[in-house]
N, C-alpha and C positions, 0 to 999 in steps of 0.2 A: 624504874625507868631501862633497867636494861628491856623487859618486855616491849615497852613501849616503842623503844630503838628498834626491834627486832618487826613489830606491826608498820612501822612507817618503810620500811625495807622490802616489806611481802606487800604491801598496798599501792606502794609506789609505782610500779611496772604496769599496774590494770590501767590506767587510763590510757596506754599507750597501745594496749592489748586491745582495747574496747572502743578504741577511736575508729578503725575501719568498719565496724559493726555499725557504728552508729551515724558514720559516714552514708552506708549503702542504706540503714532504715530511713534515716532523715531523707535521702532521695528518691525511696520508695514513697513517702511520707508526702511530698512535695508534688511529685508527678501525680498521686491519687488526687489531691486537691485540685489540682489543676485539671486534670480528666474531670470530676466530679462536679465541677461550674458549668461545663458543656452537657452536663445530663438533663433530661426534662424530669427524672425521679432522682435525685442526690441520694450516693448510698455512702454509708457511715464512714468516714475516713478516720484509723487510729494513730493516735499521736504515739512517738516511740518513746514510751515511759521510760522502759527500762532502759534500753540504752543511753539515756541522756543520764537516770538514775546514779547505776552503774559509771559513765565519766565524771559527770560533778560530783557526784558523792564521795567516790574516791579521791579526787583533788580536795573538797573538802574538808573531807578525815585526815590526809594527811596534812594537809598546811595548819589544822588544828594541833595534832598530835606533836608537831615539829615547833609550832609556836609555844605550847605547855612545855616540853622539854626547853626550850629555850629560858622562858621565864624561873623554871624550877633549878637548871644548870646554872645560872648567874647567882640565886638566891643561893645554892650550896657553895658555890664558888665563894659571894662576898662573906657568907658564916664562916667559912673556913679562913679567911683573911682578917676576919673579925677576933677569931680566938687565938691568932698567931704571937704569942709572946716572944720577950726578948728571944731566948733560947731557939734559934733555929738558922737554917743553911737556907741560903738562896743560891741559884744555880741561874746562870743566863747563857744558854746555847753551850750548856753542860762545863761551863767555866764560872768558878765563885764570884759573884756579883759585886762589883766596886764599893756598893753603898747599898746593901740589905734594904737600908729602913726606907729609903727613897724610893727604892721598889717596888717595897710592899705598900708603902704609902701612893703611889700609883696605882697599884692595882686596885686599892679599896673604890676606888671611883670610878668602877667600871659602871656604866649605866646604856642603858638603850638606845641604839641613833632614830632618835624621831624623824628627822628631816634627810631623805639622801642625798647624796651631792654628787651621782652618779659616776663613782669611783670605784676604784676595786683594790683589793690587798695587793701586797707586792710580796717579797719574802719573807717569811715567818722568821720568828724568833721565838725559841723554848724558854720558857720559864720554870723552875722545877722549885718547889718550895718543900721543905722537909721540916718538921717541927715535932711536939712532944703529941699533937692531935692529929698524926698522920700527915699523907704527902700529897700535895696537888701538883698536877701539870696543867700550864697554859701553854698557846701558841698564841703569838701578836705577828699580825702582817700590819708591815706599815701599810698606812693608806696611799695609793699613786697621786693622790692630788694634793693631801695634806700631807708634809713630812714629816709632823708630830704628834698627829692621830694616830691609831693601831688600831685594829680589829682585834677581837678577844675571841679564841676558838678555845673549846673544852674538849679536847681527844679524847676523853675518858668513855663517850660516846658517838656512833657514827655520825650520827645527824647533827651532834654539837660541833663535830671535827669538822665540819663543811660547812656549815651554819653559824657564823658568829653569836656569842651571847650578849655582845654589848663592846662598847667603844671606850676609848680612854685617849686624853690628847693630855702630851706630858713631855719634855727633852731629856728624861732620862735613858731612852733608849735608845738615843742618838749616834752614841759611838758602838750600838751594837751592829 
């Protein structure tokens, strides 16, 4: 997963670098096509395949890897949460959680958001869980439109620290 994280951040700027070349090559292509229509003997016009492939290909690859990392991170998180037994410590914003069992129960409900509602996460709540299986850190961003909905981020990787791995709806974090 660390390698995929690095690949995404290496490939991410490529479309921005390629875009000017794509625009120039596309302009040349369109100009040649329009000039070609007025000729008695048409000259073959070459479509800017390389520019289009570099631009679209890098966007598709980055999007696909980011989605795979999201799915894998959600699975990794849920696997950890389901292994947690009664002997654990749960911290919310670096303070011991008032009701650790409710926090864990709420986090086990992480699911992908299938239908967007044009909102965004607001301030983040940090949740740290320590158990005999290791530790897990998550960040929850309260939804701007629905007060009890939280966007779940997995800060272990750069991609999933900025892209949600899922959402939960719960009143457990209202007091934070």
